[in-house]
BAFI-3210 file (N, C-alpha, C; in Angstrom, 3 decimals, decimal comma, padded with zeros to 6 digits):
// residues 233
n [1|2|3|4|5|6|7|8|9|10|11|12|13|14|15|16|17|18|19|20|21|22|23|24|25|26|27|28|29|30|31|32|33|34|35|36|37|38|39|40|41|42|43|44|45|46|47|48|49|50|51|52|53|54|55|56|57|58|59|60|61|62|63|64|65|66|67|68|69|70|71|72|73|74|75|76|77|78|79|80|81|82|83|84|85|86|87|88|89|90|91|92|93|94|95|96|97|98|99|100|101|102|103|104|105|106|107|108|109|110|111|112|113|114|115|116|117|118|119|120|121|122|123|124|125|126|127|128|129|130|131|132|133|134|135|136|137|138|139|140|141|142|143|144|145|146|147|148|149|150|151|152|153|154|155|156|157|158|159|160|161|162|163|164|165|166|167|168|169|170|171|172|173|174|175|176|177|178|179|180|181|182|183|184|185|186|187|188|189|190|191|192|193|194|195|196|197|198|199|200|201|202|203|204|205|206|207|208|209|210|211|212|213|214|215|216|217|218|219|220|221|222|223|224|225|226|227|228|229|230|231|232|233]
n.u [-007,044|-006,795|-007,960|-007,414|-009,672|-008,920|-007,105|-009,079|-010,777|-009,298|-008,276|-007,533|-004,607|-002,876|-000,051|003,002|005,984|007,127|009,370|010,843|013,185|016,659|018,985|021,190|024,590|024,990|026,622|027,487|025,528|022,828|020,638|017,260|016,454|013,553|012,605|013,669|014,431|015,663|018,358|021,703|025,101|028,660|029,872|031,442|031,148|032,145|031,739|031,224|031,115|029,074|030,820|033,133|035,075|035,518|035,781|033,993|034,478|032,394|031,709|029,426|027,999|025,477|022,769|020,257|018,766|018,967|021,304|024,165|026,413|028,555|031,099|032,502|034,488|036,218|037,583|038,553|036,836|036,662|033,890|032,977|034,073|032,633|029,975|030,199|030,401|027,989|026,425|027,528|025,986|023,451|023,040|023,195|020,990|019,005|017,369|018,521|017,212|015,815|018,052|019,081|017,192|017,478|018,858|022,164|023,671|025,949|026,848|028,877|028,784|026,079|026,292|028,109|026,508|024,396|026,033|026,870|024,483|023,645|025,783|025,257|022,855|022,794|024,427|027,061|029,076|031,304|031,468|029,971|030,631|030,894|030,814|028,007|028,863|030,321|031,430|029,888|031,658|033,729|034,765|036,373|038,718|039,862|041,091|043,186|046,218|045,802|043,490|043,346|042,589|043,677|045,672|046,784|048,855|050,325|052,431|053,506|055,739|056,666|058,810|060,247|059,886|058,764|057,011|056,627|054,033|052,050|051,684|050,454|051,499|051,927|052,541|054,736|058,246|060,707|062,069|064,062|066,801|068,468|071,889|071,296|069,393|066,837|063,705|064,298|063,476|061,682|061,063|058,764|056,355|054,140|051,180|048,657|049,816|051,444|050,110|048,318|050,355|051,286|048,820|048,893|050,514|053,336|056,049|055,489|057,948|059,220|057,326|057,097|059,746|059,738|057,986|058,783|059,352|061,063|061,042|061,671|064,987|066,235|068,553|072,070|073,692|072,110|072,055|071,170|071,662|071,069|068,688|065,621|063,179|059,758|058,051|059,074|061,556]
n.v [-028,293|-024,679|-021,496|-017,791|-015,152|-013,360|-014,727|-016,690|-015,222|-014,271|-014,420|-017,319|-018,235|-019,790|-021,873|-021,989|-022,976|-026,390|-027,616|-028,924|-029,921|-028,727|-031,107|-033,215|-034,364|-037,867|-040,537|-041,113|-040,634|-038,428|-036,928|-035,965|-035,013|-035,387|-036,627|-038,042|-040,716|-040,605|-039,615|-040,482|-041,523|-040,857|-039,342|-036,574|-034,716|-032,066|-030,854|-028,821|-028,526|-026,583|-024,688|-024,818|-026,778|-029,074|-031,472|-032,976|-035,385|-036,848|-039,505|-040,763|-043,256|-043,296|-044,954|-044,866|-042,985|-044,086|-044,593|-046,424|-046,995|-045,704|-043,642|-042,308|-039,821|-038,544|-035,300|-033,902|-033,546|-035,888|-036,959|-037,059|-039,093|-041,208|-040,119|-040,619|-043,561|-043,967|-042,640|-043,795|-046,376|-045,476|-044,355|-045,924|-047,470|-045,431|-042,909|-040,148|-037,743|-038,651|-038,963|-036,337|-035,284|-036,275|-036,818|-036,826|-037,149|-035,677|-032,132|-031,618|-033,951|-033,815|-031,383|-032,086|-033,888|-032,121|-030,397|-032,321|-033,035|-031,106|-030,825|-033,410|-033,333|-031,419|-032,637|-032,633|-034,723|-037,247|-039,322|-038,550|-038,383|-041,131|-043,966|-046,317|-045,551|-045,849|-049,034|-050,236|-050,214|-048,762|-046,694|-047,106|-047,241|-044,601|-044,800|-046,233|-048,992|-050,748|-049,217|-046,838|-043,184|-040,610|-038,341|-035,481|-033,973|-031,149|-029,261|-025,990|-023,431|-020,058|-019,822|-022,330|-023,258|-025,672|-028,984|-032,215|-034,209|-036,079|-037,589|-038,151|-040,958|-041,742|-042,209|-039,916|-040,252|-039,411|-036,157|-034,942|-032,379|-030,175|-028,459|-025,820|-025,775|-026,391|-028,304|-030,910|-033,846|-036,564|-039,487|-042,055|-044,274|-046,914|-047,495|-048,759|-050,751|-051,775|-052,880|-054,672|-056,457|-057,832|-058,951|-061,082|-062,684|-061,905|-060,975|-057,995|-056,397|-057,134|-056,419|-053,416|-052,540|-053,468|-051,743|-049,096|-045,793|-043,454|-040,327|-037,639|-035,706|-037,507|-038,948|-038,864|-038,647|-037,247|-034,783|-034,208|-033,513|-033,574|-035,177|-035,470|-036,402|-035,356|-035,360|-035,145|-033,741]
n.w [030,409|031,391|029,981|029,984|029,876|028,042|026,290|025,357|023,885|021,394|018,009|016,311|014,829|012,495|012,864|011,342|010,668|011,214|011,909|014,073|016,836|016,628|015,252|017,125|017,739|018,237|019,160|016,525|014,958|013,685|015,865|016,183|019,581|021,472|023,678|026,811|026,584|023,874|024,103|024,041|025,020|026,220|028,459|030,501|033,694|035,604|039,078|042,067|045,589|047,802|049,604|048,317|048,999|047,944|045,250|042,072|039,736|037,532|035,324|033,162|031,206|028,943|027,474|025,389|026,931|029,643|032,326|032,127|033,002|035,801|036,644|039,410|040,618|043,399|045,093|047,698|050,769|053,291|054,039|051,134|049,757|050,704|050,113|047,426|047,247|047,582|045,635|043,347|043,722|043,290|040,829|038,206|035,823|036,267|034,410|032,964|033,537|035,774|037,546|037,353|039,102|041,635|044,796|045,233|047,507|047,852|047,545|045,516|043,914|043,140|041,642|039,670|038,202|037,262|035,392|033,523|032,432|031,004|029,178|027,519|026,643|025,242|023,086|023,256|023,823|024,579|023,014|020,716|018,122|017,550|016,403|017,327|019,770|023,056|024,702|027,384|030,122|029,589|030,994|032,702|031,403|031,803|034,139|033,721|034,425|037,361|037,996|039,212|039,948|038,368|039,473|040,570|042,754|044,448|046,642|047,650|048,799|049,548|050,858|051,079|048,107|045,607|046,050|044,500|045,267|044,293|041,094|037,665|037,148|039,468|043,130|044,488|045,305|045,230|044,445|042,134|041,629|040,150|039,279|039,614|041,707|040,985|040,174|038,409|037,647|038,832|040,950|041,083|042,365|041,045|042,547|042,017|040,311|042,002|043,999|042,528|041,929|044,428|044,894|043,341|044,232|044,639|046,813|048,859|049,090|046,909|044,879|045,160|044,468|041,866|040,841|040,924|038,924|036,961|036,086|033,745|034,158|035,931|036,869|038,143|035,685|033,858|034,755|037,380|040,722|043,319|045,486|047,040|049,686|049,035|051,053|053,599|053,586]
ca.u [-006,303|-007,635|-007,315|-007,766|-010,638|-008,323|-006,875|-010,079|-011,284|-008,241|-008,644|-006,518|-003,840|-002,223|001,227|003,794|007,180|006,913|010,929|011,351|014,617|017,854|019,507|022,494|025,345|025,021|027,071|027,619|024,184|022,335|019,064|016,172|015,919|012,347|012,166|014,748|014,993|016,371|019,551|022,504|026,622|029,444|030,604|032,030|030,801|032,679|031,316|032,193|030,275|028,789|031,788|034,283|036,167|035,748|035,295|033,656|034,523|031,474|031,423|028,335|027,567|024,067|022,078|018,581|018,381|019,224|022,569|024,347|027,634|029,102|032,358|032,586|035,865|036,199|038,786|038,426|036,522|036,550|032,680|032,867|034,423|031,543|028,989|030,586|030,078|026,510|025,945|027,951|024,783|022,355|023,060|022,952|019,590|017,884|017,274|019,237|016,134|015,866|019,464|019,170|016,332|017,968|019,838|022,901|024,105|026,865|026,815|029,908|028,071|024,812|026,512|028,487|025,282|023,710|026,785|027,027|023,080|023,875|026,449|024,791|021,380|023,357|025,199|028,679|029,731|032,812|031,269|029,099|030,995|031,853|029,475|027,618|028,826|031,550|030,966|029,842|032,957|034,791|034,899|037,457|039,979|039,949|041,883|044,502|046,383|045,591|042,404|043,189|042,281|044,817|045,582|048,192|049,097|051,474|052,413|054,862|055,635|057,608|060,195|060,782|059,410|057,848|057,180|055,620|053,701|051,328|051,665|049,567|051,905|051,511|053,115|056,006|058,919|061,733|062,141|065,604|067,060|069,568|072,735|070,312|068,403|065,470|063,180|064,395|062,854|061,002|060,914|057,311|055,545|052,664|050,579|047,907|050,290|052,125|048,869|047,983|051,256|050,937|047,435|049,231|051,684|054,707|055,962|055,601|059,149|059,501|056,415|057,387|061,048|059,349|056,838|059,273|059,780|061,493|060,568|062,615|066,362|066,408|069,902|073,279|074,281|071,287|071,911|070,445|072,736|070,289|067,638|065,057|061,648|059,044|057,248|060,099|062,679]
ca.v [-026,779|-023,466|-020,421|-016,820|-014,825|-012,654|-015,774|-017,438|-014,154|-014,122|-015,073|-018,461|-017,993|-021,088|-022,014|-022,375|-024,216|-027,380|-028,270|-029,490|-029,658|-029,183|-032,425|-032,979|-035,635|-038,729|-041,839|-041,659|-040,203|-037,149|-037,200|-034,805|-035,286|-034,783|-037,006|-038,537|-042,029|-040,037|-039,417|-041,372|-041,031|-041,130|-037,768|-036,368|-033,583|-031,768|-030,202|-028,519|-028,417|-024,777|-024,122|-025,058|-027,523|-030,415|-031,641|-034,429|-035,643|-037,687|-039,894|-041,489|-043,949|-043,526|-045,517|-044,357|-042,224|-044,799|-044,776|-047,947|-046,989|-044,760|-043,424|-041,301|-039,511|-037,319|-034,952|-032,818|-033,814|-037,440|-037,386|-036,730|-040,430|-041,947|-040,143|-041,260|-044,544|-044,220|-042,166|-044,840|-047,560|-044,679|-043,691|-046,887|-047,888|-044,235|-042,179|-039,072|-036,923|-039,100|-038,487|-035,034|-034,739|-037,426|-036,200|-037,634|-037,164|-034,553|-031,037|-031,783|-034,816|-033,247|-030,153|-032,767|-034,480|-031,153|-030,020|-033,329|-033,216|-030,114|-031,447|-034,385|-033,201|-030,506|-033,520|-032,480|-036,019|-037,835|-040,318|-037,911|-039,150|-042,520|-045,070|-047,009|-045,217|-046,410|-050,148|-050,488|-050,326|-048,132|-045,493|-047,822|-046,716|-043,471|-045,067|-046,957|-049,878|-050,492|-048,790|-045,694|-042,073|-040,037|-037,230|-034,190|-033,388|-030,537|-028,292|-025,223|-022,167|-019,014|-019,808|-023,540|-023,877|-026,876|-030,143|-032,812|-035,508|-037,256|-037,174|-039,205|-041,873|-042,360|-041,431|-039,282|-040,972|-038,492|-035,236|-034,533|-031,083|-029,619|-027,551|-024,565|-026,316|-026,525|-029,426|-031,542|-034,995|-037,351|-041,029|-042,354|-045,608|-047,069|-048,177|-049,667|-052,189|-052,591|-053,806|-055,916|-057,469|-058,231|-059,905|-062,133|-063,503|-061,333|-060,212|-056,399|-055,945|-056,994|-055,361|-052,157|-052,158|-053,670|-050,667|-047,850|-045,461|-042,242|-039,282|-036,216|-035,747|-037,846|-039,330|-037,998|-038,535|-036,432|-033,265|-034,435|-033,404|-034,025|-035,957|-035,000|-036,565|-034,299|-035,114|-035,056|-032,890]
ca.w [030,665|031,695|029,082|030,324|028,837|027,012|025,107|024,720|022,737|020,674|016,919|015,985|013,490|012,050|013,079|010,187|010,740|012,063|011,572|015,255|017,398|015,717|015,663|017,934|017,235|019,170|018,689|015,101|014,110|014,143|016,519|016,942|020,594|021,827|025,046|027,259|025,980|022,620|024,460|024,395|024,973|027,425|028,780|031,942|034,304|036,917|040,320|043,007|046,791|048,010|050,264|047,550|049,522|047,435|043,708|041,601|038,368|037,015|034,203|032,796|030,070|028,758|026,536|025,289|028,084|030,995|032,759|032,356|033,692|036,536|037,289|040,515|041,124|044,191|045,636|049,051|051,932|053,756|053,796|049,670|049,207|051,072|049,132|046,240|047,074|047,645|044,386|042,563|043,877|042,737|039,414|037,274|035,915|036,583|033,448|033,099|034,331|037,132|038,011|037,620|040,343|042,595|045,666|045,096|048,775|047,986|046,651|044,385|043,016|042,376|040,791|038,410|037,564|036,405|034,317|032,808|031,910|030,169|028,093|026,954|026,137|023,733|022,023|023,446|024,756|024,015|021,974|020,108|016,633|017,747|015,699|018,459|021,075|023,727|025,286|028,940|031,046|028,905|031,654|033,474|030,683|032,373|035,465|033,855|034,858|038,656|038,417|040,269|039,641|037,818|040,779|040,901|044,187|044,485|047,417|047,441|049,557|048,829|051,530|050,323|046,868|045,358|046,479|044,268|045,826|043,480|039,720|037,290|037,289|040,995|044,615|044,014|046,284|045,729|043,440|041,743|041,828|039,349|040,096|039,996|042,755|040,498|039,948|036,850|037,542|040,005|040,923|041,492|042,802|040,610|043,436|041,497|039,687|043,097|044,749|041,582|041,749|045,346|045,075|042,430|044,983|044,418|048,011|048,996|048,785|045,457|044,206|045,602|043,737|040,301|040,016|040,813|037,698|036,786|034,880|033,625|034,510|037,558|037,168|038,134|034,333|033,191|035,381|038,779|041,604|044,764|045,486|048,401|049,848|049,308|052,513|054,898|053,392]
c.u [-007,268|-007,008|-008,047|-008,666|-010,108|-007,825|-008,033|-010,817|-010,295|-008,599|-007,359|-005,797|-002,786|-000,714|002,146|004,967|006,866|008,181|011,481|012,497|015,573|018,654|020,924|023,276|025,259|025,525|026,818|026,452|023,828|020,993|018,513|015,678|014,577|011,960|013,579|015,347|015,698|017,904|020,648|024,042|027,284|030,201|030,985|031,793|031,537|032,037|031,898|030,821|030,228|030,010|033,046|035,053|036,271|035,231|034,989|033,933|033,494|031,367|030,376|028,382|026,088|023,628|020,647|018,048|018,290|020,734|023,060|025,784|027,952|030,321|032,378|033,700|035,830|037,306|038,267|038,098|036,479|035,099|032,190|032,810|033,196|030,173|029,215|030,215|028,560|025,741|026,210|026,688|023,445|021,858|022,507|021,424|018,378|018,153|018,003|018,483|016,000|016,898|019,538|018,202|016,499|018,792|021,061|024,213|025,127|026,748|027,511|029,355|026,739|025,143|027,389|027,323|024,887|024,490|026,981|025,652|023,124|024,509|025,804|023,468|021,551|024,278|026,891|029,135|030,999|032,666|030,292|029,757|031,402|030,599|028,936|027,987|030,273|030,709|030,701|030,978|034,032|035,200|035,939|038,915|040,259|041,107|043,252|044,908|046,485|044,254|042,387|043,330|043,649|044,788|046,928|047,813|050,227|051,439|053,819|054,382|056,883|058,710|060,914|060,708|058,647|057,893|055,841|054,983|052,848|051,383|050,603|050,073|052,166|052,067|054,490|056,884|060,010|061,543|063,868|065,707|068,475|070,628|072,126|069,503|067,072|065,077|063,713|064,019|062,328|061,052|059,354|057,123|054,260|052,131|049,664|048,618|051,067|050,991|048,647|049,033|051,276|049,909|047,573|050,197|052,694|054,813|056,156|056,827|059,481|058,834|056,658|058,715|060,724|058,508|057,387|059,661|060,650|060,969|061,359|063,835|066,493|067,772|070,919|073,622|073,609|071,354|071,532|071,952|072,012|068,734|066,847|063,518|060,866|058,293|057,936|061,086|062,513]
c.v [-025,542|-022,201|-018,789|-016,218|-014,164|-013,778|-016,534|-016,546|-014,008|-014,988|-016,231|-018,297|-019,436|-021,156|-022,623|-023,388|-025,127|-028,317|-029,189|-029,254|-029,587|-030,401|-032,256|-034,287|-036,457|-040,207|-042,075|-041,063|-038,810|-037,416|-035,974|-035,244|-034,741|-035,504|-037,855|-039,776|-041,649|-039,918|-040,500|-040,740|-041,137|-039,806|-037,788|-035,167|-033,373|-030,827|-029,994|-028,161|-026,773|-024,362|-024,247|-025,964|-028,838|-030,214|-032,846|-034,718|-036,959|-038,090|-041,052|-042,109|-044,087|-044,013|-045,387|-044,067|-042,737|-044,809|-046,145|-047,950|-045,939|-044,830|-042,153|-041,031|-038,507|-036,852|-033,971|-033,628|-035,374|-037,808|-037,516|-038,748|-041,406|-041,670|-040,684|-042,725|-045,042|-043,630|-043,097|-046,034|-046,699|-044,437|-044,899|-047,258|-046,739|-043,579|-040,851|-037,909|-037,266|-038,424|-037,294|-034,509|-035,806|-036,721|-037,369|-037,616|-035,894|-033,455|-031,175|-032,698|-034,328|-032,162|-030,845|-033,256|-033,239|-030,705|-031,228|-033,516|-032,274|-030,257|-032,449|-033,923|-031,945|-031,272|-033,305|-033,699|-036,218|-038,655|-040,112|-038,339|-040,283|-043,315|-046,137|-046,438|-045,921|-047,784|-049,709|-050,809|-049,774|-046,632|-045,769|-047,505|-045,652|-043,417|-045,625|-047,970|-049,967|-049,912|-047,855|-044,542|-041,203|-038,519|-036,472|-033,678|-032,276|-029,205|-027,465|-023,941|-021,324|-019,200|-021,030|-024,033|-025,005|-028,253|-031,146|-033,979|-036,334|-036,724|-038,357|-040,584|-042,546|-041,607|-041,211|-039,722|-039,880|-037,516|-035,250|-033,100|-030,879|-028,826|-026,054|-024,377|-026,470|-027,777|-029,951|-033,197|-035,600|-038,892|-041,144|-043,770|-045,668|-047,888|-048,825|-050,926|-052,549|-053,594|-055,183|-057,072|-058,528|-059,245|-061,300|-062,921|-062,976|-060,689|-058,748|-055,705|-055,749|-056,268|-053,970|-051,938|-052,353|-052,633|-049,256|-047,092|-044,082|-041,286|-038,027|-036,866|-036,160|-038,325|-038,420|-037,561|-037,600|-034,939|-033,205|-034,250|-033,519|-034,519|-035,582|-035,828|-035,447|-033,950|-034,959|-034,075|-031,183]
c.w [030,522|030,714|030,154|029,509|027,736|025,664|024,678|023,678|021,448|019,089|016,606|014,423|013,764|012,145|011,632|010,180|011,708|011,889|013,004|016,043|016,632|016,213|016,170|017,604|018,177|018,661|017,320|014,242|014,468|014,695|016,868|018,622|021,139|023,073|025,399|026,783|024,079|022,999|024,711|024,231|026,077|027,606|030,236|032,326|035,606|038,047|041,276|044,143|047,178|048,539|049,306|047,949|048,990|045,774|043,143|040,230|037,993|036,093|034,022|031,156|029,859|027,279|026,372|026,539|029,348|031,212|033,140|032,796|034,402|036,898|038,120|040,862|042,223|044,509|046,702|050,624|052,139|053,544|052,271|049,409|049,338|050,639|047,937|045,909|047,031|046,211|043,450|042,547|043,109|041,558|038,353|037,149|035,901|035,117|033,609|033,602|035,605|038,184|038,525|038,856|041,294|043,662|045,776|046,359|048,963|047,050|045,219|043,225|042,268|041,277|039,352|037,516|036,577|035,218|033,253|031,871|030,693|028,796|027,173|026,245|025,083|022,676|022,147|024,521|024,049|022,921|021,000|018,475|016,402|017,503|016,766|019,718|021,834|024,394|026,940|029,611|030,322|029,893|032,666|032,985|031,212|033,427|034,883|034,340|036,362|038,990|039,555|039,350|039,164|039,021|040,727|042,166|044,336|045,690|047,401|048,329|048,892|049,723|050,805|049,167|046,916|045,501|045,657|044,798|044,959|041,850|039,093|036,985|038,577|042,208|044,250|045,359|046,259|044,250|043,396|041,392|041,017|040,011|040,189|041,189|042,189|040,237|038,439|036,756|038,802|039,798|041,621|041,690|042,103|041,650|043,246|040,848|041,007|043,515|043,959|041,909|043,482|045,654|044,113|043,136|045,161|046,215|047,889|048,673|047,250|044,376|044,136|044,450|042,470|039,898|040,465|039,348|037,915|035,922|034,981|033,831|035,889|037,817|037,153|036,716|033,493|033,932|036,867|039,667|043,120|044,675|047,027|048,400|049,990|050,240|053,469|054,623|052,808]
res [m|q|y|s|r|e|v|e|e|m|i|c|v|a|k|g|p|h|h|g|p|a|p|i|p|e|e|g|k|w|v|q|a|k|e|i|k|d|i|s|g|f|t|h|g|v|g|w|c|a|p|q|q|g|a|c|k|l|s|l|n|i|k|d|g|v|i|e|e|a|l|v|e|t|l|g|c|s|g|m|t|h|s|a|a|m|a|a|e|i|l|p|g|k|t|i|l|e|a|l|n|t|d|l|v|c|d|a|i|n|t|a|m|r|e|l|f|l|q|i|v|y|g|r|s|q|s|a|f|s|e|g|g|l|t|v|g|a|g|l|e|d|l|g|k|g|l|r|s|q|v|g|t|m|f|s|t|k|a|k|g|v|r|y|l|e|m|a|e|g|y|v|l|k|i|a|l|d|a|d|n|q|v|c|g|y|q|f|l|s|l|g|k|m|m|d|a|i|k|k|g|m|t|p|n|e|a|y|e|k|n|i|g|t|y|g|r|f|k|a|e|d|g|a|v|k|w|i|d|p|r|n|q]
***
């Protein structure tokens, strides 16, 4: 290491405190993180691309600095879904520092990795106070039955009002309107459950009928007076 002449000529002054970094909560214990291998936890990061035309939610389960599990969910341009497929192959097995400095193909996924890195190295993880952390595979619990991302898609205009297209429960088939012509409920199809049923041998029509549900005041006895297809009416 090279020192400037000014530093070379300085008098050496002893350093007093040696308390190390502040401890952060990690999987039920307090850790003074000094190296990447000191970092563990399960958490999420959200990122966006430069033109802000798409977004990514990235979930990583990290044990001793190494990514053991990755869940990549994207919303936006079609290219982003293919980038997510590549990122999901790239991430597991890398340390979080390696992943931070890896091109994850899509701006939104790279940004999500950056935001996630900042959270987890500061101890702000979902499993910060869970003893032993979360098991590898816990990320799938975010998807629920049928393993589909929970997506909300709504469209509205001043002229014609709102249309519910996709809710957490699934694909919206109909929305119910009350006497004031306001939305009071909706009917949905759980696509993930329907596909699971078909794969187990149920006919498509039967699987379709068995996985339809409603939310709110959808029935006439509950105050609904009109039902419309949000995609065609």
